[in-house]
C-alpha positions as CSV (number, residue, x, y, z in Angstrom):
1,M,104.1,172.1,211.3
2,G,106.6,172.3,214.2
3,A,104.1,171.6,216.9
4,Q,102.6,168.6,215.1
5,A,106.1,167.3,214.4
6,N,107.0,167.7,218.1
7,L,103.9,165.7,219.1
8,E,104.6,162.9,216.6
9,E,108.3,163.0,217.5
10,S,109.1,163.4,213.8
11,V,112.7,164.5,213.6
12,S,112.8,165.6,210.0
13,H,109.7,167.7,210.2
14,L,110.8,169.4,213.4
15,A,114.2,170.2,211.8
16,A,112.5,171.7,208.8
17,S,110.2,173.7,210.9
18,M,113.2,175.0,212.9
19,V,115.0,176.1,209.7
20,I,111.9,177.7,208.2
21,C,111.0,179.6,211.4
22,I,114.3,180.8,212.7
23,F,116.6,181.5,209.7
24,P,114.3,183.9,207.7
25,Q,114.0,186.1,210.8
26,I,117.7,186.7,211.2
27,P,118.2,188.9,208.0
28,A,115.0,190.8,208.8
29,L,116.1,191.5,212.3
30,I,119.6,192.6,211.2
31,Y,118.1,195.0,208.7
32,M,115.4,196.4,210.9
33,G,117.6,196.8,213.9
34,Y,120.9,197.9,212.4
35,L,120.9,198.6,208.7
36,Q,117.8,200.7,207.9
37,E,118.2,204.4,207.3
38,H,116.2,205.7,210.2
39,I,116.8,203.6,213.4
40,Y,115.2,204.4,216.7
41,L,116.8,203.3,219.9
42,A,113.9,201.1,220.6
43,D,114.4,199.3,217.3
44,R,117.9,198.4,218.3
45,W,116.9,197.2,221.7
46,F,114.0,195.2,220.4
47,S,116.0,193.7,217.6
48,T,118.8,192.7,219.9
49,F,116.3,191.2,222.4
50,I,114.5,189.2,219.7
51,F,117.9,188.1,218.2
52,V,118.9,186.8,221.6
53,G,115.5,185.0,221.9
54,I,115.9,183.4,218.5
55,T,119.4,182.3,219.4
56,L,118.1,180.7,222.6
57,E,115.3,179.1,220.6
58,F,117.8,177.6,218.2
59,V,120.0,176.2,221.0
60,V,117.0,174.6,222.8
61,S,115.6,173.3,219.5
62,F,118.9,171.8,218.6
63,S,119.3,170.1,221.9
64,V,115.7,168.7,221.6
65,L,116.5,167.4,218.1
66,R,119.7,165.7,219.3
67,K,117.7,164.0,222.1
68,M,115.0,162.9,219.6
69,I,117.6,161.6,217.2
70,R,119.2,159.5,220.0
71,V,115.8,158.1,221.1
72,K,114.9,157.2,217.5
73,T,118.3,155.6,217.0
74,I,117.9,153.5,220.1
75,E,114.4,152.5,219.0
76,Y,115.7,151.5,215.6
77,Y,118.5,149.4,217.0
78,R,116.2,147.8,219.5
79,A,113.8,146.8,216.7
80,L,116.6,145.6,214.6
81,R,118.0,143.5,217.5
82,Q,114.5,142.0,218.1
83,E,114.2,141.1,214.4
84,Q,117.6,139.5,214.5
85,M,116.7,137.5,217.6
86,R,113.4,136.4,215.9
87,S,115.3,135.4,212.8
88,R,117.9,133.4,214.9
89,E,115.1,131.6,216.8
90,D,113.4,130.8,213.5
91,Q,116.7,129.5,212.1
92,M,117.3,127.4,215.2
93,K,113.8,125.9,214.9
94,Q,114.4,125.0,211.3
95,D,117.8,123.5,212.1
96,A,116.2,121.5,215.0
97,D,113.6,120.2,212.6
98,V,116.2,119.2,210.0
99,V,118.2,117.4,212.7
100,Y,115.1,115.7,214.0
101,W,114.0,114.5,210.7
102,S,117.4,113.4,209.6
103,R,117.8,111.4,212.8
104,K,114.4,109.9,212.3
105,K,115.2,108.9,208.8
106,S,118.5,107.4,209.7
107,G,116.8,105.6,212.6
108,L,114.3,104.1,210.3
109,S,116.9,103.0,207.8
110,I,118.9,101.3,210.7
111,Q,115.7,99.5,211.8
112,Q,114.9,98.5,208.2
113,N,118.4,97.1,207.9
114,K,118.0,95.1,211.1
115,L,114.6,93.8,209.9
116,E,116.0,92.8,206.5
117,G,119.0,91.1,208.1
118,C,116.6,89.0,210.3
119,V,114.4,88.2,207.3
120,G,117.1,87.4,204.8
């Protein structure tokens, strides 16, 4: 899930993968390294080492997620801006058409009045 989300740059799936992978391990490491009845020295060292690794994984994953969120936000605003520009251009074309046809109609009515004045 996490690798596919990373390839697709899917922020929500990557965040869910991070939560599912990292946080269930923490209570297990705390219990196995420090709280169980018979603890070997190697258990403590390995649990501490893995806990540090998980902490680094969380920090790196969090920074990657922040960068991905920034990129997605920029893409969204860029697409929104392009849509607004297209909408403005369409509106300007419609306004230009309205102005053109209104001038054309008023030009025809002036010409018709001139012709009627000459005839009458």
